[in-house]
Backbone as CSV, one residue per row, in Angstrom:
resi,resn,N_x,N_y,N_z,CA_x,CA_y,CA_z,C_x,C_y,C_z
1,MET,24.100,130.702,-26.723,23.143,130.598,-27.829,22.616,129.169,-27.941
2,ILE,21.322,129.044,-28.102,20.720,127.715,-28.214,21.070,127.101,-29.566
3,ASN,21.583,125.872,-29.517,21.897,125.150,-30.748,21.384,123.714,-30.733
4,THR,20.679,123.350,-29.660,20.209,121.974,-29.499,18.787,121.968,-28.952
5,LEU,17.916,121.184,-29.576,16.533,121.060,-29.130,16.282,119.640,-28.641
6,LEU,15.791,119.542,-27.408,15.443,118.260,-26.808,13.929,118.113,-26.861
7,PHE,13.463,116.988,-27.373,12.030,116.774,-27.532,11.555,115.579,-26.716
8,ASP,10.519,115.806,-25.932,9.777,114.697,-25.346,9.002,114.019,-26.474
9,LEU,8.544,112.799,-26.217,7.838,112.052,-27.259,6.335,111.981,-26.979
10,ASP,5.917,111.157,-26.024,4.487,110.945,-25.781,3.801,112.227,-25.321
11,GLY,2.781,112.636,-26.067,2.038,113.835,-25.719,2.668,115.111,-26.226
12,THR,3.867,115.001,-26.792,4.561,116.169,-27.350,4.697,115.973,-28.855
13,LEU,5.747,115.282,-29.296,5.851,114.966,-30.724,4.833,113.906,-31.132
14,LEU,4.577,112.970,-30.229,3.594,111.916,-30.506,2.239,112.402,-30.003
15,PRO,1.323,112.745,-30.919,0.054,113.357,-30.510,-0.922,112.327,-29.943
16,VAL,-0.731,112.023,-28.667,-1.560,111.011,-28.027,-1.725,111.376,-26.560
17,ASP,-2.877,111.030,-26.009,-3.092,111.183,-24.581,-2.253,110.127,-23.865
18,THR,-1.318,110.565,-23.035,-0.363,109.646,-22.418,-1.058,108.584,-21.576
19,ASP,-2.059,108.974,-20.797,-2.747,108.011,-19.940,-3.485,106.961,-20.770
20,GLU,-4.090,107.392,-21.876,-4.776,106.443,-22.760,-3.776,105.470,-23.373
21,PHE,-2.643,106.000,-23.794,-1.619,105.154,-24.408,-1.083,104.127,-23.415
22,ILE,-0.742,104.578,-22.205,-0.196,103.668,-21.197,-1.227,102.613,-20.812
23,GLY,-2.492,103.023,-20.694,-3.542,102.066,-20.366,-3.672,100.979,-21.421
24,SER,-3.644,101.371,-22.682,-3.741,100.402,-23.776,-2.513,99.502,-23.816
25,TYR,-1.357,100.096,-23.572,-0.097,99.340,-23.550,-0.118,98.272,-22.455
26,LEU,-0.533,98.655,-21.259,-0.552,97.709,-20.141,-1.558,96.583,-20.376
27,LYS,-2.698,96.916,-20.926,-3.716,95.902,-21.213,-3.192,94.891,-22.225
28,LEU,-2.529,95.389,-23.256,-2.013,94.511,-24.305,-0.870,93.643,-23.788
29,LEU,0.054,94.244,-23.044,1.196,93.489,-22.532,0.756,92.440,-21.515
30,SER,-0.154,92.800,-20.625,-0.604,91.848,-19.604,-1.317,90.657,-20.228
31,SER,-1.962,90.874,-21.377,-2.659,89.765,-22.046,-1.676,88.727,-22.576
32,LYS,-0.424,89.142,-22.819,0.588,88.210,-23.311,1.061,87.254,-22.222
33,LEU,0.831,87.622,-20.967,1.325,86.800,-19.856,0.203,86.201,-19.021
34,ILE,-1.014,86.249,-19.546,-2.170,85.820,-18.762,-2.097,84.333,-18.406
35,LYS,-1.335,83.562,-19.170,-1.168,82.131,-18.888,-0.378,81.902,-17.603
36,TRP,0.420,82.896,-17.212,1.294,82.740,-16.050,0.893,83.609,-14.857
37,ILE,0.253,84.745,-15.136,-0.035,85.674,-14.049,-1.277,86.502,-14.385
38,GLU,-2.112,86.717,-13.388,-3.352,87.477,-13.566,-3.009,88.917,-13.950
39,PRO,-3.718,89.492,-14.937,-3.351,90.816,-15.462,-3.205,91.907,-14.408
40,ARG,-4.133,91.983,-13.470,-4.034,93.050,-12.473,-2.776,92.896,-11.625
41,ASP,-2.465,91.663,-11.267,-1.262,91.399,-10.475,-0.008,91.745,-11.282
42,PHE,-0.014,91.372,-12.558,1.128,91.681,-13.423,1.339,93.189,-13.532
43,ILE,0.265,93.923,-13.765,0.373,95.376,-13.936,0.885,96.035,-12.662
44,GLU,0.405,95.574,-11.509,0.881,96.133,-10.237,2.376,95.914,-10.067
45,LYS,2.838,94.717,-10.401,4.267,94.408,-10.274,5.091,95.197,-11.284
46,LEU,4.587,95.308,-12.499,5.297,96.058,-13.534,5.419,97.532,-13.154
47,MET,4.330,98.114,-12.686,4.348,99.531,-12.332,5.223,99.785,-11.108
48,SER,5.223,98.844,-10.173,6.071,98.972,-8.991,7.548,98.983,-9.378
49,SER,7.933,98.085,-10.263,9.331,98.028,-10.701,9.689,99.221,-11.580
50,THR,8.722,99.706,-12.331,8.955,100.910,-13.136,9.215,102.108,-12.233
51,TYR,8.467,102.193,-11.139,8.675,103.281,-10.177,10.083,103.201,-9.580
52,VAL,10.500,101.989,-9.225,11.853,101.798,-8.689,12.885,102.266,-9.706
53,MET,12.694,101.885,-10.960,13.618,102.280,-12.023,13.665,103.799,-12.189
54,MET,12.508,104.437,-12.170,12.441,105.876,-12.407,13.135,106.682,-11.315
55,HIS,13.183,106.136,-10.117,13.701,106.922,-8.996,15.034,106.408,-8.451
56,ASP,15.623,105.452,-9.140,16.955,104.988,-8.756,17.996,105.974,-9.274
57,LEU,18.944,106.336,-8.433,19.957,107.327,-8.813,21.375,106.760,-8.770
58,ASP,21.485,105.439,-8.918,22.792,104.790,-8.947,23.381,104.936,-10.349
59,PRO,24.445,105.717,-10.510,24.993,105.954,-11.848,25.697,104.748,-12.458
60,SER,25.880,103.689,-11.672,26.584,102.513,-12.189,25.639,101.519,-12.866
61,LYS,24.325,101.751,-12.757,23.353,100.820,-13.331,22.473,101.527,-14.353
62,THR,22.274,100.884,-15.495,21.328,101.432,-16.461,19.911,101.242,-15.933
63,ASN,18.987,101.981,-16.509,17.589,101.817,-16.112,17.112,100.391,-16.372
64,LYS,17.592,99.804,-17.450,17.235,98.418,-17.756,17.701,97.483,-16.640
65,ASP,18.936,97.662,-16.183,19.468,96.818,-15.112,18.611,96.932,-13.853
66,VAL,18.283,98.161,-13.487,17.505,98.398,-12.267,16.125,97.761,-12.384
67,PHE,15.494,97.944,-13.533,14.144,97.398,-13.727,14.135,95.886,-13.579
68,TRP,15.012,95.198,-14.298,14.962,93.740,-14.297,15.431,93.142,-12.977
69,GLU,16.331,93.804,-12.282,16.742,93.315,-10.965,15.571,93.328,-9.992
70,ASP,14.691,94.299,-10.145,13.535,94.398,-9.252,12.354,93.567,-9.753
71,PHE,12.178,93.508,-11.065,10.970,92.913,-11.643,11.025,91.395,-11.745
72,PHE,12.149,90.854,-12.188,12.190,89.415,-12.460,11.862,88.556,-11.236
73,PRO,12.390,88.857,-10.040,12.061,88.012,-8.881,10.571,87.976,-8.542
74,LYS,9.811,88.937,-9.028,8.375,88.978,-8.754,7.576,88.095,-9.709
75,MET,8.238,87.621,-10.760,7.534,86.918,-11.822,7.690,85.407,-11.708
76,PRO,6.678,84.644,-12.166,6.687,83.180,-12.026,7.479,82.484,-13.129
77,PHE,8.748,82.873,-13.276,9.614,82.257,-14.271,10.921,81.851,-13.608
78,ASP,11.478,80.732,-14.067,12.745,80.263,-13.516,13.941,80.929,-14.185
79,LYS,13.786,81.258,-15.464,14.893,81.833,-16.215,14.482,83.167,-16.838
80,LYS,15.373,84.136,-16.733,15.099,85.442,-17.330,14.872,85.333,-18.832
81,GLU,15.608,84.416,-19.461,15.527,84.294,-20.914,14.107,83.986,-21.381
82,GLU,13.368,83.216,-20.581,11.989,82.886,-20.947,11.125,84.143,-20.994
83,LEU,11.295,84.986,-19.997,10.519,86.218,-19.931,10.982,87.218,-20.987
84,PHE,12.290,87.272,-21.220,12.821,88.163,-22.249,12.218,87.840,-23.619
85,LEU,12.074,86.548,-23.914,11.522,86.144,-25.206,10.091,86.636,-25.381
86,ILE,9.311,86.562,-24.309,7.923,87.023,-24.368,7.877,88.530,-24.601
87,PHE,8.716,89.258,-23.877,8.753,90.711,-24.036,9.250,91.093,-25.433
88,ASP,10.280,90.415,-25.909,10.818,90.722,-27.239,9.767,90.486,-28.319
89,GLU,9.042,89.390,-28.194,7.990,89.086,-29.168,6.879,90.127,-29.101
90,PHE,6.553,90.559,-27.883,5.521,91.587,-27.716,5.907,92.870,-28.438
91,TYR,7.137,93.332,-28.219,7.552,94.595,-28.829,7.702,94.478,-30.344
92,GLU,7.988,93.288,-30.825,8.134,93.094,-32.264,6.785,92.970,-32.967
93,LYS,5.843,92.224,-32.371,4.610,91.884,-33.077,3.371,92.630,-32.573
94,ASP,3.300,92.894,-31.277,2.078,93.448,-30.699,2.140,94.959,-30.483
95,PHE,3.266,95.434,-29.979,3.391,96.858,-29.675,3.062,97.750,-30.873
96,PRO,3.483,97.407,-32.102,3.165,98.275,-33.246,1.673,98.498,-33.473
97,THR,0.818,97.590,-32.984,-0.624,97.758,-33.184,-1.174,98.944,-32.397
98,LEU,-0.431,99.406,-31.396,-0.882,100.553,-30.606,-0.870,101.848,-31.413
99,SER,-0.271,101.811,-32.584,-0.271,103.002,-33.441,-1.689,103.408,-33.833
100,SER,-2.640,102.486,-33.680,-4.025,102.772,-34.068,-4.660,103.866,-33.219
101,ILE,-4.112,104.128,-32.024,-4.699,105.165,-31.171,-4.035,106.521,-31.389
102,VAL,-3.068,106.569,-32.304,-2.364,107.821,-32.598,-2.906,108.403,-33.900
103,LYS,-3.381,109.629,-33.841,-3.898,110.288,-35.033,-2.734,110.760,-35.907
104,LYS,-2.853,110.509,-37.198,-1.826,110.951,-38.134,-1.738,112.476,-38.120
105,ASN,-0.508,112.962,-38.029,-0.292,114.406,-37.961,1.079,114.709,-38.562
106,PRO,1.143,115.515,-39.606,2.434,115.799,-40.240,3.293,116.801,-39.478
107,VAL,2.715,117.481,-38.491,3.416,118.586,-37.835,4.672,118.142,-37.080
108,PRO,4.653,117.034,-36.317,5.879,116.653,-35.597,7.099,116.518,-36.504
109,ALA,6.943,115.835,-37.629,8.069,115.681,-38.552,8.468,117.026,-39.151
110,GLN,7.489,117.902,-39.359,7.790,119.230,-39.900,8.601,120.054,-38.902
111,VAL,8.274,119.918,-37.620,9.038,120.614,-36.581,10.497,120.161,-36.609
112,LEU,10.695,118.846,-36.648,12.051,118.293,-36.652,12.809,118.690,-37.914
113,GLU,12.149,118.605,-39.049,12.788,118.945,-40.322,13.186,120.419,-40.360
114,THR,12.302,121.274,-39.865,12.589,122.710,-39.845,13.785,123.011,-38.949
115,ALA,13.800,122.400,-37.766,14.913,122.620,-36.831,16.229,122.126,-37.422
116,LEU,16.178,120.977,-38.072,17.386,120.404,-38.662,17.932,121.301,-39.774
117,LYS,17.043,121.807,-40.615,17.471,122.675,-41.712,18.084,123.974,-41.199
118,LYS,17.668,124.406,-40.020,18.219,125.623,-39.435,19.534,125.365,-38.697
119,GLY,19.938,124.098,-38.645,21.231,123.770,-38.067,21.215,123.293,-36.632
120,TYR,20.029,123.058,-36.072,19.950,122.635,-34.676,20.225,121.142,-34.530
121,ASP,20.927,120.786,-33.460,21.068,119.382,-33.093,19.769,118.919,-32.443
122,LEU,19.407,117.661,-32.685,18.145,117.116,-32.193,18.389,115.979,-31.213
123,VAL,17.636,116.000,-30.116,17.682,114.932,-29.116,16.254,114.499,-28.821
124,ILE,16.016,113.197,-28.793,14.731,112.681,-28.320,14.899,112.374,-26.840
125,ALA,14.355,113.266,-26.014,14.483,113.152,-24.558,13.170,112.634,-23.980
126,THR,12.837,111.407,-24.363,11.639,110.754,-23.856,11.988,109.990,-22.583
127,SER,11.006,109.783,-21.729,11.272,109.045,-20.490,11.928,107.712,-20.824
128,PRO,13.128,107.454,-20.322,13.870,106.245,-20.704,13.455,105.028,-19.883
129,ILE,12.166,104.714,-19.976,11.638,103.574,-19.230,11.164,102.478,-20.174
130,PHE,11.366,102.689,-21.477,11.021,101.705,-22.498,12.292,101.237,-23.202
131,PRO,12.254,100.030,-23.756,13.398,99.581,-24.558,13.507,100.377,-25.851
132,GLU,14.688,100.338,-26.416,14.966,101.070,-27.653,13.960,100.745,-28.750
133,SER,13.599,99.471,-28.873,12.687,99.062,-29.945,11.346,99.770,-29.846
134,ALA,10.842,99.956,-28.616,9.546,100.611,-28.423,9.627,102.101,-28.721
135,ILE,10.753,102.715,-28.423,10.904,104.152,-28.657,11.057,104.440,-30.151
136,TYR,11.866,103.645,-30.833,12.017,103.848,-32.272,10.733,103.501,-33.024
137,GLU,9.976,102.547,-32.511,8.687,102.236,-33.129,7.759,103.440,-33.039
138,ARG,7.743,104.123,-31.895,6.884,105.302,-31.739,7.365,106.451,-32.628
139,LEU,8.658,106.559,-32.841,9.154,107.558,-33.787,8.677,107.245,-35.208
140,ARG,8.580,105.967,-35.525,8.102,105.571,-36.855,6.666,106.028,-37.069
141,TRP,5.857,106.021,-36.011,4.451,106.408,-36.132,4.281,107.859,-36.567
142,ILE,5.278,108.693,-36.303,5.178,110.109,-36.683,6.162,110.447,-37.805
143,ASP,6.607,109.414,-38.524,7.534,109.604,-39.650,8.794,110.354,-39.224
144,ALA,9.306,109.997,-38.050,10.472,110.691,-37.500,11.598,109.720,-37.165
145,LEU,11.629,108.613,-37.877,12.590,107.562,-37.555,13.995,107.862,-38.063
146,ASP,14.097,108.600,-39.146,15.375,108.694,-39.854,16.121,110.009,-39.669
147,PHE,15.741,110.795,-38.687,16.482,112.031,-38.436,17.803,111.710,-37.728
148,PRO,18.833,112.520,-37.959,20.155,112.250,-37.361,20.249,112.757,-35.917
149,TYR,19.555,112.084,-35.023,19.532,112.513,-33.626,20.908,112.368,-32.985
150,LYS,21.243,113.329,-32.132,22.475,113.227,-31.356,22.333,112.169,-30.268
151,LEU,21.090,111.980,-29.810,20.828,110.992,-28.767,19.339,110.709,-28.729
152,VAL,18.995,109.442,-28.541,17.625,109.027,-28.234,17.707,108.288,-26.911
153,THR,17.056,108.806,-25.884,17.202,108.196,-24.562,16.298,106.970,-24.436
154,THR,16.892,105.851,-24.001,16.179,104.584,-23.835,16.548,103.982,-22.480
155,TYR,15.859,102.908,-22.100,16.219,102.334,-20.801,17.515,101.542,-20.872
156,GLU,17.997,101.272,-22.092,19.288,100.598,-22.231,20.469,101.551,-22.069
157,ASN,20.307,102.819,-22.484,21.477,103.709,-22.530,21.485,104.811,-21.474
158,MET,20.460,104.860,-20.616,20.405,105.909,-19.598,20.444,105.315,-18.192
159,HIS,20.915,106.135,-17.255,21.058,105.701,-15.862,20.120,106.446,-14.918
160,PHE,19.399,107.420,-15.447,18.460,108.210,-14.655,17.196,108.441,-15.480
161,SER,16.148,108.894,-14.807,14.873,109.132,-15.478,14.318,110.498,-15.092
162,LYS,13.360,110.958,-15.870,12.596,112.137,-15.485,11.812,111.808,-14.215
163,PRO,11.564,112.767,-13.321,11.856,114.196,-13.438,13.185,114.608,-12.812
164,HIS,14.068,113.648,-12.551,15.316,113.962,-11.858,16.250,114.773,-12.755
165,VAL,16.864,115.790,-12.175,17.771,116.632,-12.964,18.983,115.835,-13.431
166,GLU,19.281,114.732,-12.743,20.396,113.884,-13.170,20.171,113.344,-14.584
167,TYR,18.916,113.138,-14.945,18.588,112.681,-16.302,19.058,113.708,-17.332
168,TYR,18.732,114.960,-17.074,19.130,116.015,-18.010,20.637,116.252,-17.969
169,GLY,21.222,116.094,-16.789,22.667,116.212,-16.685,23.379,115.140,-17.486
170,GLU,22.832,113.930,-17.474,23.434,112.843,-18.246,23.336,113.123,-19.744
171,ILE,22.210,113.668,-20.178,22.072,114.034,-21.590,23.129,115.060,-21.980
172,LEU,23.274,116.102,-21.164,24.260,117.141,-21.466,25.663,116.560,-21.572
173,GLU,25.976,115.652,-20.672,27.299,115.022,-20.697,27.483,114.184,-21.958
174,ARG,26.434,113.462,-22.336,26.530,112.577,-23.501,26.683,113.361,-24.801
175,ILE,25.986,114.492,-24.914,26.027,115.244,-26.174,27.027,116.395,-26.128
176,GLN,27.711,116.525,-24.964,28.750,117.549,-24.806,28.213,118.960,-25.069
177,LYS,27.133,119.279,-24.360,26.534,120.606,-24.468,26.392,121.221,-23.083
178,LYS,26.287,122.558,-23.060,26.012,123.285,-21.831,24.517,123.575,-21.752
179,PRO,23.981,123.770,-20.541,22.537,124.025,-20.415,22.043,125.195,-21.257
180,ASP,22.837,126.274,-21.333,22.357,127.447,-22.067,22.415,127.266,-23.583
181,GLU,22.865,126.088,-24.033,22.840,125.771,-25.462,21.600,124.959,-25.834
182,CYS,20.780,124.626,-24.839,19.699,123.660,-25.055,18.327,124.205,-24.682
183,MET,17.317,123.694,-25.376,15.923,123.945,-25.021,15.200,122.608,-24.930
184,MET,14.493,122.389,-23.818,13.692,121.187,-23.631,12.247,121.491,-23.990
185,ILE,11.678,120.658,-24.845,10.315,120.843,-25.337,9.490,119.637,-24.913
186,GLY,8.454,119.861,-24.107,7.660,118.740,-23.624,6.299,119.181,-23.133
187,ASN,5.495,118.200,-22.731,4.114,118.476,-22.316,3.861,118.227,-20.838
188,ASP,4.874,117.729,-20.114,4.683,117.365,-18.711,5.330,118.420,-17.814
189,VAL,4.505,119.075,-17.011,4.989,120.183,-16.180,6.083,119.726,-15.225
190,GLU,5.890,118.573,-14.596,6.888,118.094,-13.640,8.116,117.524,-14.342
191,GLU,7.898,116.645,-15.298,9.005,115.884,-15.875,9.844,116.688,-16.864
192,ASP,9.195,117.478,-17.695,9.921,118.162,-18.766,10.453,119.532,-18.352
193,LEU,9.692,120.243,-17.552,10.151,121.566,-17.132,11.259,121.485,-16.093
194,ALA,11.512,120.274,-15.564,12.633,120.085,-14.634,13.963,120.448,-15.283
195,ALA,14.013,120.402,-16.616,15.243,120.773,-17.324,15.631,122.220,-17.035
196,GLY,14.641,123.041,-16.730,14.914,124.439,-16.427,15.744,124.627,-15.172
197,LEU,15.713,123.644,-14.275,16.492,123.741,-13.041,17.993,123.719,-13.314
198,LEU,18.380,123.180,-14.464,19.795,123.156,-14.844,20.181,124.363,-15.692
199,GLY,19.193,125.160,-16.048,19.485,126.343,-16.846,19.100,126.226,-18.304
200,MET,18.432,125.133,-18.684,17.935,125.025,-20.057,16.696,125.899,-20.227
201,LYS,16.492,126.398,-21.430,15.221,127.004,-21.773,14.181,125.892,-21.899
202,THR,12.911,126.229,-21.658,11.864,125.214,-21.720,10.670,125.720,-22.518
203,TYR,10.062,124.790,-23.251,8.856,125.087,-24.029,7.809,124.042,-23.648
204,LEU,6.670,124.497,-23.123,5.593,123.599,-22.711,4.558,123.490,-23.826
205,VAL,4.389,122.269,-24.347,3.390,122.002,-25.386,2.080,121.627,-24.696
206,ILE,1.012,122.346,-25.013,-0.206,122.259,-24.199,-1.292,121.347,-24.757
207,ASP,-1.114,120.798,-25.971,-2.177,119.973,-26.566,-2.575,118.818,-25.646
208,HIS,-1.576,118.141,-25.088,-1.822,117.021,-24.168,-1.046,117.268,-22.871
209,MET,-1.166,118.476,-22.352,-0.393,118.865,-21.174,-0.736,117.996,-19.968
210,LEU,0.298,117.640,-19.210,0.129,116.895,-17.965,0.656,117.737,-16.811
211,ASN,-0.149,117.838,-15.763,0.280,118.522,-14.539,-0.384,117.812,-13.367
212,ARG,0.043,116.563,-13.163,-0.619,115.685,-12.196,-0.544,116.211,-10.767
213,LYS,0.493,116.969,-10.451,0.659,117.479,-9.086,0.216,118.934,-8.948
214,ASN,-0.413,119.447,-10.000,-0.914,120.824,-9.992,0.182,121.814,-9.591
215,LEU,1.348,121.648,-10.199,2.494,122.499,-9.900,2.353,123.862,-10.568
216,ASP,3.016,124.849,-10.003,3.104,126.140,-10.677,3.871,125.948,-11.982
217,ILE,3.366,126.535,-13.038,3.996,126.368,-14.347,5.044,127.446,-14.555
218,LYS,6.293,127.002,-14.630,7.409,127.916,-14.835,8.167,127.471,-16.080
219,CYS,7.880,128.136,-17.190,8.551,127.803,-18.443,8.846,129.091,-19.204
220,ASP,9.705,128.980,-20.186,10.073,130.156,-20.971,9.092,130.416,-22.102
221,TYR,8.542,129.331,-22.659,7.620,129.456,-23.782,6.524,128.410,-23.630
222,THR,5.386,128.690,-24.226,4.293,127.723,-24.186,3.425,127.893,-25.422
223,GLY,2.787,126.800,-25.837,1.914,126.863,-27.001,1.534,125.471,-27.464
224,SER,0.713,125.419,-28.486,0.295,124.149,-29.065,1.405,123.585,-29.949
225,LEU,1.190,122.388,-30.465,2.157,121.797,-31.389,2.275,122.647,-32.654
226,ASN,1.153,123.165,-33.125,1.196,124.053,-34.292,1.953,125.340,-33.975
227,ASP,1.752,125.848,-32.759,2.502,127.037,-32.336,4.000,126.741,-32.308
228,LEU,4.340,125.527,-31.877,5.750,125.136,-31.816,6.375,125.164,-33.205
229,LEU,5.642,124.704,-34.199,6.163,124.736,-35.566,6.457,126.173,-35.988
230,ASP,5.536,127.079,-35.703,5.767,128.489,-36.034,6.955,129.043,-35.253
231,PHE,7.065,128.633,-33.997,8.162,129.088,-33.143,9.510,128.665,-33.733
232,VAL,9.604,127.398,-34.137,10.856,126.889,-34.702,11.163,127.572,-36.032
233,LYS,10.132,127.827,-36.818,10.337,128.528,-38.091,10.948,129.906,-37.879
234,ASN,10.620,130.520,-36.743,11.104,131.873,-36.459,12.418,131.901,-35.676
235,MET,12.933,130.729,-35.313,14.208,130.685,-34.604,15.354,131.030,-35.559
236,LYS,16.409,131.571,-34.994,17.578,131.923,-35.796,18.283,130.666,-36.287
237,GLU,18.941,130.776,-37.418,19.771,129.674,-37.888,21.051,129.618,-37.061
238,VAL,21.595,128.417,-36.912,22.836,128.267,-36.141,23.935,127.685,-37.027
């Protein structure tokens, strides 16, 4: 019996076009380092290291460890602490301004509140390629900061990333659940529906659906964010 709901964030609970959001994020972050490195060069290096992080399967290293081991040597800084300060300041002062591209929508919080009242455990299963501060900031944008999540995946606390099944396996281990107790809800055909390979039920949210590789869509349920709210309302209590 399903007793746990895993939610993707960008394009699912967070009603935003993922490509638009990432583009704005990269433009803003690269502008913070323009004194040291040309924006296009910075973005190429950042994306290259992000790719390395996403596809590393070493269980002994967090995603944060993998990213910085690959990224820092590419940057024109002598000490990591100097670069860390710039990134920390960015996430504290600049990153919150990106909320301007997100349309206010009460439905995401209503979905979470409804599921919680019915007794379901909640997990934010967003791609763990951002620091905790950036993920919790995005939860704040949808008034979803204060729910009692069993887990929020970040690059500090995870060792694998989507679309690898190891990511979902790590979540199951952390929250002590079996696949048939969980449903993954997301908008990315490749990244989110991969949870089905472990035996989880899957729900594809189509408002900002991503299917970059034009994969066959294999999910248990599908619908808009509004449909998801109705779906959760009709789920059994646990």
